[in-house]
N, C-alpha and C positions, 0 to 999 in steps of 0.2 A: 250028478248034474241033471238039471231039469231041462226038458225040451221046450223050445220056444214055439208057441202056437200062434200062427199068423192066419187071420181070416182071409178067405179068397177075395173078398171085396177090397181088402187092404192091398193085396198083391196086385189086383187090377188097377187100383189107384196109382200105386207106385210105378207100374209099367206105363200107364198113361202119361204120367209126369215125365218120365225119362224119354219116352218116344216123342213127346211134344218138344222137349229140349233138343233132342237129336235132329228133329225135322226143322227147327228154327235156325240152326247154325248154317246149313247150306243156303237157306233163303237169304239170310243176312249177308253171306259172302257173295251170293249172286247179285243182290241189290248193290253192294259196293262195287262189284265188277262192272255192272251195268252203268253205274255212275262214272267210273273211270273210262269205260268205252265211250260214253256220251261226251265226256270232257275231251277225250282224245279225238273224237270226230270234229269237235269245234276247233281244237288246236290244228288239226290237219288242214282245215279250211283257212284259219286265221294266220297261221305261221308260214303260209306259202307252199306247203307240200303239194297242194292241188295244182299249182302252177306247172310243175314238172311232171307229176304223176297222174294228173287228171282229177276231175272233181270226185269221181268215185274210185280212184286208184287204178283205173283201167290202163294207165300208161299213155304217154305221148311221145313225140319225137325227142323231147328233152329228157324224159325219165322213163324207166321201165314200169311195167304193170306190177302192182302190189297185190293182185287178186289172190295169189297163192303163197304169199310170203309166210303165212302162218304154218304152211306145210314145209316150206323150203328152209326156213331159218328158225332157230331157237330164240327165245325172248332175249337172251344175253347178246346174241349176234345182231338182232335188230337194234337193240340199245346202242351197241358199239358202232353200228353203221350210222345211226342218227347223230350220235355224239362226235364221232371222229370223221365222218364222211368217207369218201373213197371213190375212186374212178372219177366221175364227173360231179358227184354229190359233194356239196360243201359240208363242213363241220357245223353242227348246231350247238356245240357245247357252251358257247358264249351266250346264246340267245334262249336256251331252254334249261329249265331247272331239272333236277333228277326226277321230281314228281311229274313234271310235264312229259319227260321222256317216257316214264312208266305209263302215263295215260295214253300216249301215242302207241306204245307197244300193245297195251290192252286193246285199243281200237283195231290195230293191224292184225292182232291175233284172234279177234272175235270171229266166231263162225258166221254170224249174221251182223254185219257192221251197221251201226245206227247212223241215221242222217244227222248232220250237225244241228245244233240248236239254231233257231232263227236269229238273224242279226237284229240286235236291239237298236232302234233308231233313237237318237237323243230327244228328250222332251223339249218342246219349244219354250 
């Protein structure tokens, strides 16, 4: 059997390609995550969550603070709470799709929650 000779330059090229692929995957996932968080922020505002939980999720007399919900509840628990309601919270399963619930969960579980996108005013 004959040994395969690989030049050092080829090895470096191959390593560079693999490392760029490996580095691009988390970036793509983070970009998708940020998009979901941003969409969730807009849903939080537009679907009335802020009415009970406050504009920044700080809580009001109507609803508890959501500031530490990412530490207190798992994603599945937050989804179930949104979809099924509980205590004073109504169920939102009829007014939110599964994708919208997932976006709200991404927003609520984000370490640094984004501000919602500005409200678009209709063109005259």
